[in-house]
C-alpha positions in Angstrom: -37.7 39.6 -36.2 -39.9 42.5 -37.4 -39.7 44.4 -33.9 -35.7 44.1 -34.4 -35.9 45.4 -38.0 -38.1 48.2 -36.9 -36.2 49.4 -33.8 -33.0 49.3 -36.2 -34.5 51.7 -38.6 -35.8 53.7 -35.9 -32.1 54.3 -34.8 -31.1 55.3 -38.5 -29.6 58.5 -39.3 -32.2 60.9 -40.5 -35.0 58.9 -39.3 -37.2 61.9 -39.4 -37.1 62.0 -43.2 -38.0 58.6 -43.6 -41.5 57.0 -44.7 -41.8 53.7 -43.1 -44.0 51.2 -44.3 -44.8 47.7 -43.4 -47.0 45.3 -45.5 -48.2 42.5 -43.5 -49.1 39.5 -45.6 -51.8 38.0 -43.1 -49.4 37.1 -40.5 -51.0 35.1 -37.1 -47.9 35.5 -35.1 -48.4 39.0 -33.8 -46.3 40.9 -36.2 -49.6 42.9 -37.4 -49.7 44.3 -34.0 -46.2 45.5 -33.6 -47.1 48.5 -35.5 -49.2 49.7 -32.4 -45.6 50.3 -30.9 -44.2 52.3 -33.6 -46.7 55.4 -34.3 -44.6 56.9 -37.2 -44.6 53.6 -39.1 -47.5 53.0 -41.8 -49.0 49.5 -41.7 -50.8 47.8 -44.4 -52.5 44.6 -43.3 -53.5 42.2 -45.8 -56.2 39.5 -44.8 -53.8 36.6 -46.2 -50.5 35.8 -47.5 -50.6 37.4 -51.1 -46.8 36.7 -51.4 -43.6 38.9 -51.4 -44.1 40.4 -55.1 -47.6 41.7 -54.4 -46.5 43.0 -50.9 -43.8 44.7 -52.7 -45.9 46.3 -55.2 -48.4 47.6 -52.6 -45.3 49.2 -50.7 -43.7 51.0 -53.3 -47.0 52.3 -54.5 -47.8 53.8 -51.2 -44.4 55.4 -50.8 -43.9 59.2 -51.5 -40.2 59.0 -52.1 -37.4 59.3 -54.9 -35.9 55.9 -53.8 -37.5 53.0 -52.1 -35.6 50.4 -49.8 -37.2 47.1 -49.8 -36.2 45.2 -46.9 -37.1 41.5 -45.6 -38.4 41.4 -41.8 -35.5 39.2 -40.8 -33.0 42.2 -41.6 -31.4 44.8 -38.9 -29.5 47.9 -40.2 -26.6 49.9 -39.0 -27.3 53.6 -38.2 -25.8 54.8 -41.3 -26.9 52.2 -43.8 -29.7 53.9 -45.4 -28.1 57.2 -45.7 -25.0 55.6 -47.2 -27.1 53.8 -49.8 -29.0 56.8 -50.8 -25.7 58.8 -51.1 -24.5 56.1 -53.6 -27.5 56.5 -55.6 -27.0 60.2 -55.7 -23.4 59.6 -57.0 -23.9 57.1 -59.4 -26.9 58.0 -62.1 -26.2 55.0 -64.2 -27.3 52.9 -61.3 -31.0 51.8 -61.0 -30.4 49.9 -57.6 -27.7 49.6 -54.8 -27.5 47.1 -52.2 -25.7 46.9 -48.9 -23.4 44.1 -47.7 -25.4 41.3 -46.2 -23.6 40.0 -42.9 -24.4 37.1 -40.5 -24.7 37.4 -36.7 -20.8 37.4 -36.4 -20.4 40.2 -39.0 -19.1 37.8 -41.8 -20.4 38.3 -45.3 -23.6 36.3 -45.7 -24.8 34.6 -49.0 -26.2 37.4 -51.1 -25.1 37.2 -55.0 -26.7 35.1 -57.6 -26.5 34.6 -61.2 -29.1 35.0 -63.9 -31.2 32.9 -64.8 -31.8 32.3 -61.1 -30.8 28.8 -59.6 -31.7 29.3 -56.0 -28.0 29.2 -55.1 -26.2 32.0 -53.4 -22.5 33.2 -52.5 -21.2 35.7 -50.2 -19.7 38.9 -51.6 -15.9 39.6 -51.4 -16.3 43.3 -50.3 -13.7 45.8 -51.5 -13.5 49.3 -50.3 -15.6 50.9 -53.3 -19.2 50.2 -54.7 -19.1 47.4 -57.3 -21.6 46.4 -60.0 -23.1 42.9 -59.5 -25.4 41.0 -61.7 -27.8 40.0 -59.0 -28.3 40.6 -55.3 -30.7 39.2 -53.1 -34.0 41.1 -52.4 -33.6 41.0 -48.6 -32.3 44.6 -48.8 -32.4 46.5 -52.0 -32.5 50.2 -52.6 -34.3 51.0 -56.1 -35.1 54.5 -58.0 -38.9 54.5 -57.8 -39.0 56.1 -61.6 -37.2 52.9 -62.8 -40.2 50.6 -61.2 -42.7 53.1 -62.7 -40.6 52.7 -66.1 -41.3 49.0 -66.1 -44.9 49.7 -64.6 -44.6 47.5 -61.4 -42.7 44.3 -60.3 -43.8 41.8 -62.6 -46.6 40.1 -60.4 -46.7 36.8 -62.2 -44.1 35.8 -59.4 -45.3 34.9 -56.0 -42.9 34.5 -53.1 -39.7 34.2 -55.2 -38.3 35.5 -58.3 -38.9 39.3 -57.9 -35.4 40.2 -57.1 -34.0 38.3 -60.2 -36.7 39.8 -62.4 -35.5 43.4 -61.2 -32.1 42.4 -61.8 -32.9 41.3 -65.4 -35.0 44.6 -66.0 -32.0 46.7 -64.7 -29.6 44.7 -67.1 -32.0 45.0 -70.1 -32.1 48.8 -69.6 -28.4 48.9 -69.4 -28.1 50.2 -65.9 -26.5 48.7 -62.9 -26.8 47.3 -59.4 -24.1 48.6 -57.3 -23.0 46.6 -54.0 -22.1 49.3 -51.4 -19.8 47.4 -48.8 -19.9 50.5 -46.5 -23.5 49.8 -45.9 -24.1 46.8 -44.0 -27.2 44.9 -42.9 -27.5 41.9 -40.9 -29.7 39.1 -42.5 -30.7 35.9 -40.5 -32.1 33.9 -43.7 -33.3 30.6 -43.4 -32.0 26.9 -44.2 -35.0 25.2 -45.2 -38.3 26.1 -47.1 -41.6 24.6 -47.0 -43.1 22.4 -49.8 -45.2 25.2 -51.3 -42.1 27.6 -51.2 -40.0 25.1 -52.9 -42.7 24.9 -55.7 -43.2 28.6 -56.0 -39.5 28.8 -56.7 -39.7 26.3 -59.6 -42.7 27.9 -61.1 -41.0 31.4 -60.7 -38.0 30.2 -62.5 -40.1 29.2 -65.5 -41.7 32.3 -65.7 -38.3 34.3 -65.5 -36.8 31.9 -68.5 -40.0 32.3 -70.7 -40.0 36.0 -70.4 -36.0 36.4 -71.1 -35.2 33.7 -72.7 -38.1 32.7 -74.9 -41.2 30.6 -74.8 -39.3 27.3 -75.4 -37.3 27.8 -72.5 -40.1 28.7 -70.1 -41.9 25.5 -71.4 -38.8 23.3 -70.7 -38.6 24.7 -67.5 -42.2 24.4 -66.5 -42.1 20.6 -67.5 -39.0 20.3 -65.3 -41.0 21.8 -62.3 -43.4 18.9 -62.9 -41.0 16.0 -63.7 -38.5 16.7 -61.3 -40.6 16.2 -58.3 -42.3 13.5 -60.0 -39.1 11.5 -60.3 -37.6 12.5 -57.0 -41.2 11.4 -55.3 -41.5 15.0 -53.9 -45.2 14.7 -54.1 -46.1 17.6 -52.3 -44.1 19.8 -54.6 -45.9 18.0 -57.6 -49.4 18.9 -56.4 -48.5 22.6 -56.2 -46.4 22.6 -59.7 -49.1 20.6 -61.6 -52.0 23.1 -60.5 -49.7 26.1 -61.1 -50.3 27.1 -57.6 -47.8 29.5 -55.8 -47.6 31.9 -53.0 -49.9 34.8 -54.5 -53.0 34.7 -52.3 -54.5 31.7 -54.3 -53.0 29.1 -52.0 
């Protein structure tokens, strides 16, 4: 997946002006060595999986840019995608972030938009001709103004693999800024149909962090209890082990 993603970036308009950084979270599938075939890509190799949030923070801090485009490795860009998104940020100073239209392998809109607080459910966008404000867009492909991330100091690292995109969306809303969906920019996104036990537990704990941060201490405690009793009453004992211990995908697993 990573190879196809990097190949699509290499074919992007204005490639010579782009700084490409890959954060490898301790992969064992050979992804870390793919960088050898892309000499103009900066590789940050981590000894283990520290989770998506820590990877994002390492990536944007290593960048020397006005805008940073966060991409998952299961994405493929069209040649004009990056240019189109950057132009949209240039033209919309009230937008803190922009996202492309995510499409599946057949070119159909893929599940991309969510609601806050996050539920883990996604719906496909109904693209129009012009950019439109959205509440919360999946972080698989999201371009953000670097100064906005600096203004909030960093992406909140209490999240592990899940929750960073929802937190960014909430911070943007709290600052009275916008996320714009730009239909003219398209990214193919494979996505996944199933998640591991620790990933499901990570999501439940991340939701508790989100609710505690934005809706108050009581909401956070209620969600934390739900992350324990939900798996308990459903006999999802693998999840229960992780939610009781508070373990998530952040390097402690």
